[in-house]
N, C-alpha and C positions, 0 to 999 in steps of 0.2 A: 503492500499501498502507500502510498505515496510519503513524505513528511509534513508536507504542508497541509494543518487544519483544514478540515470541512466546515464550507458555509454552513453556518444554521439550514435546516431544514432539506437540504442533500441527500438524494436519496441514497441509501443501504448498499455497496461496493459487492460487485456478485463476484467472489475471488474463485469461484471453481465452474464452468460451465460446460453442460453438457449437454448432446442431440440424445435425446430419450427415445428417439426413432431408428438410432442407428446402433451397430453390432460395437460394445461394450469398451473390445477387444481392440476399436483400433482406435480411440478414443484417448487423452491426455490427460492426466488431473488423474488418474484413478489406476489405484491397485489391491489386487485380489490374500494379501502375504502381507503375516508383520513378520517386518526385518527391522532393528534400526539404523540399516542401508542404503532404508530408503530417504531418500532427499526431502527435504519440503519443493511443493510447486508454489507455497509464495508463506510470506510473512503479513501477519496482523498485529496492531496496536494492542493492549491492552486500555479497552473499557469502547474499541470502538465497533459497532453493529455490523454485519456482515453476513450477506447473506452469501448458501452453498447448496448447487446445481447433486440432486443423486440420484443416480440411474434403479431402475427396479434389479436389488438381487442377484437375479439371475443375469443379468445385463441385457432383456429382456425377450428371452429365452421363451419365456409365454405367454403366447397369442389371448386379444379378447376374442372367445370361440366358444363350442360348445361343442368338443373334446375334451378326454386331456391324455390326449396321446403327446402332446408337445409334457406336460409334467413328466407324462413315464420315461422320456429321454430324454430327459434333461442331462444335460452335463455337471456331475458336482461339483469337476477338479474345480473350473470356473468366475468357481462364489468364494465370498461374496465380494461386491464391486463396491470397492469403496472410492472417495472423494476424500482427496488427501493426498501425505499427512500437511500441513495446516501450521509455521513452524508460531507461536505464540514471543513477541517480544519478552526477553529481561526472563522464557523460564528456565528454569536450574532443573539435573536433579539436585531432590529431597524439596520440594517447592508444593503445592495443592496448588494440579490446574480448574480455576474455577468456570464454569462452562454456562448460561444461563440458556434457557431454549426456548428463545423467543413467538418463530412461530414455527409449522407445520403443516406445508399444503401437498396440493400432487398441482401437477402441471398444471395449467388452465388448456390446455389442449391434451391432454394427455386424461380425461375425468373417470376415474375407475379404476381395478382390479382388481384385486387373486386373490382365493386362497385356498390354497389344495391339497391333498393324499399325499402320501411321495410312497412309491414303492417299495415294500419288505425290503428288496434288496436294492433299495435305489435310494435312501434317507431313509425312509423306516418313518418315527413318529411317538407315540407315546402304547400303542396299540398297536405298532407295525407287524409284532405275532400273533396274535392272539386274534386276528383282524383278519394273518395274512392278508395285509393292504397292499392293493389295484390301486393304479391313480385313480384321482376324481377332483374337482377343482369345481368351484363356483366365482363365477365375475358377480364386484359388486358395482353397481353403478352408482355416481357421488352429484350426489343432492345439494349445494353448502355442507353444512356439517353431517348431511346424514347418509346414510351410506343400505342401498335396499339393491335383492342378488334375483336373476331367473329364474337363478338354477336354488332357492331359497326363495320360496314364496310365503309372505303371509306376518316377514316381518319388516321392519326399519326401525333404526337407531340414528344415533349422533354416535361418532368415531371418538377412541380418546388417542387423540395420532401423538406419533413417539418413531426420533431415531432405535430400531429395535436391535442398531447395533456402534456404537460410539467409545471411541479408549482411544489413549494413550500411546505412543508405538517404547517398544521393550527395550527396555538396556541389552546389550549380546551376553550383558549373564545370564537375566530375566528371559529370552530368552533359550537361551542353553539349558533352562531348569526347563522350560515350559519341556522343551520339546523328548529333555533325559523323563520323567516323568511320567508323561504320556507314555515313552517307549516303554518302560518298564510297566505300564496296566498291560499296554494290548500281550505282552511279548506273556504275562502269564497261563500257566497252563491253560485254566476255566475258558480266557478266554482267545481261545486260536477259533482260528474261524467262528465265532460270533456275527453273527448274521439279525440290525445290523450291527458295522462295529464298535466297541465300548471310548475307540478315541482317531485321529485322524493323524496321520502322522503329513510332516510334511510330502513333498509331490511337484517335483517340478512339472509335470504334466500338466497345463492348464492354469498356471501362474501366470502372472501380467500385474507390470508394474511400466505406469504410461507415460512414464516421467522420458524427457529426453534430458545426453547427455552420462551418460549412465554408463562406462565399461564396460564389455561386453563380462570380465574377470569379474565386475561386482554383483551385474546382473544377475549371473550365474551362480556364485551366490547368493542372493534374497532367495532365486527358485527354490535351490537346491537346502536351501538353510527352512528358509518361511513358514513360519508355522501358521496355519489352518487356521481359518476366521469361524469355525461352526463354534464353538466353546465359548461361554465367558472366564474372563482370566481375573488377575489384583489388577491388573492399567482398564477394563471396564471388560471391549469388545463385549459378546451378540450375548448378553445380559435379556436382553426379552423382556424387561421390563412396561408394563402398558403405562403408568403412572409414572415413568421417566419422560412426563410429555412437555407439550408445550405452553411455560409459565411457570417450567420444574427451573431448578438448579441447583448441579450436580457437581464434588468437590470427587477429581482425578490426582493419584501419583501422576508426578512427573519423573520419567528414567534417562533422558535422554536433552539434553539441549533446546527449547524453543517445545520440548515438552512434542510435538510432530501429532496432535490431534487431525483421527480420518475419523470419519460417519460415515453409514450409510443404511439401506435396510431399513429403509421405511417404509409405517406400518397407520394407514390410515385407522387402522383401529385394530384389538386383541383381546382375550377372553386369558385371561391370570394361567399364567402356562404352556399356551402356540402349542396346543397338544396334539394337531399332526402333522407335526414338520415342521410344513409350512402353514401355520396354522394363524399367521395372523390378517388382514387385508394388507398384500402386498400393493409395493408402489413405485411409481417415477416421482418425481416433485422437489420440494425447494425446502432445505432449512436455515429459520432465522439463527442467527449467533448473538453471544458476547461473555467474553472474555477475560479475567481481571490471575490474579496469579499471588499468592501467599505463600510470602517465605520462607520455608522449611516449615511448611504444610501438615507436609509427613507423618514428622515431628511430634508438631501442636498436635493432631486429631490422631493420634496413632496410627493412622493411613493405611491400613493391610488392602480396602477394598476401596471402590466408591462410594466414598455415601451421597445423599442430595434428597432436596425438603421440596416434595407433593406439587404441583402447579394448583393453585384457585379456583381454574376457572374447566378443569375437568367431571363433562354433562353427569349429573348424578338420579345414579338409578334405584328407589329409597324402596319399594316393592319388589321382594324377590319373592322367589320357594326354595328354598336351600335344602337341598341336598346331602348326606349324611351318610360317613366310608371311613369304615376301622379296616384294622392292617390283618382283616379275612377275605382269603380270595374265595368271597358267599358266590360269584358268578362263573366259578372257573372249580378249580376244586375242592374246595372246603380250607382250604390249608388254612393254616394257626402260622402270624408273622409277627414274628420280637419286634412293635413301637416301629413298623416298617411306613414311614408319612407319606411312599410310595403306593407301596400297595394300598393306604385309605383314597392316596387320591384317589387312583385310578378306578375303585368303587362306589367313589360318590360321584366320578365320568358316566361311570357305567348306570349307575340309579337315577343320574337325568338322563342320558342318552332312552333308554329304553320306557323313562319317559313321556318325555319325546315322540317318540315312534305310536305310545298310544293314542297321541294326537295325529299321526297320521306321516310324516317326517320318516323320510328312509335313512338306514344308519349310517349310511352318507350325511347325507343332508346333516343330521344330529350332531354329528362330528366335527363337519367344517362350521354348524352355528358358533359351537360351544367352543372350533377355536377362535373365532370371528369378532364375533361381538360381547359386550364390556359386561363377561364373567366374571365373577368375585370369587374364591376361594381364601378360605381360611388351618392356619392350624388350631382346631380348636384345644385337642389334649395333647402331652407325649411325653404325660410323667405316667399316666396309667397303664403300669404292667398287663394285663402283652400286649394292650390295644392305643395303635395311635389314634385321633380320631378329626381328619381332615373335610369340611365342609368344599359344596358349590354353589356358589347365589346365585339363579337363576332372574334374568331383571324380568318381569310380568309385561313393563308399558313397552315389549319392542316389541311385539306377537298384537295382531291385529283384529285377534279378538280373546277373549277370556282363556286363558291356561287355567286357574285354580281346579282343585280339587272340588268333587261338587259329588252325592252323596250317588245321587244317579253314576254315575264315570264321566271318561272323559270323551268329547266326541270328538269320532275321529274324520279327516280331512285328506281329499288325496291332495297331496303337493307335487306330487309328478318326482324328477329324479333331478341329483347335481350331472353336473356335464364328465361323463362315464369315459377310457375305450374304449375306442372307434368300433374296436370287434370285440363290446360290448363282455368282457371279463372281468370281472367284480370280486371283492374282496368278501370274506368271510360276514355272512351278517352275524356275527356272535352273540347277539339275544334271542334270537331268532324263536331256542330257547323255551326263552319267558312264557 
């Protein structure tokens, strides 16, 4: 950015521009691996508002169509496409980078997004094994703050728009730690051949760094060593926290000079957990940010992972039907687990899916809806052995009819089907026996 002060009322500068209609791997200012040697594409001043344009996380592989063949065939070696890195003047290792998320919007010329169920062997999701997942998707149309879908009729809701992925660059030491510990996890005998994989190691195939002026040796090093962007880690990353939304403020640890902030994976809306893997309403769009630095913030705040302050403007859905789940596989073999919150979360979700099926939604539609809508999950109890308890709150106001329990039961309607593979192959309806 220019050192000359901006005049009052001047428009906020867009520091990274992308074209959402062109392949991401042909554009500058993007990368899809984490590595300290990726140079910043620009620098911003503390306290200055700026905009960043962001491609859809797969780089435009998913289309606005009525089949899910693109989801089935998506190349996951090429994700996530992040805009950045962006250097923040004055940031040094040990500092805290304060990032205010001022706005998140879709591109005006692309007012739609999608939610996807990925194949068991290509992405997976919370129920990849139980459902023997096969590709499905829902296209969502945006009308201001609202989203609705031709593939999931009968619902309309205000989105909680946010970046699914935002974080600072790792140091060389931190990167080495990530790669070492994740390799150790992959190499455990119990994890050999797992599908979906327990973790993804560095992979040169599909790696992309759009910056010019990087010598071949450095570029190859980034491709060979760069950490994949799938999980969240100490620096932030792909944490998919729906309430890290426009109006929130986050504090990130700084590991390299300039902090080298990157952001991507914009979501128009998402339920807690993003359960279908590509479970938010994924979109391309524009994020407005403002950064500042707190010197020695890592020590001042005991900052091992980011912390954030939620937005004051998230839509409020106060009335919910809340489904409980405990750490007993009541929908499967009845196995008792010891304080397993993941099992409890899955049971709460399956209870909610079973309810939505009684209303007429297919299991694909229900799975997609709970991934995309502003569903709230909470840990109810984590100390009462042997059962953890987790809840899932389904907002009632997002539906165009009464869905509350009635003595006469629930009215079942025909809601059609989500977009599935063109060959008609579907995953297992795990709850069909219910």
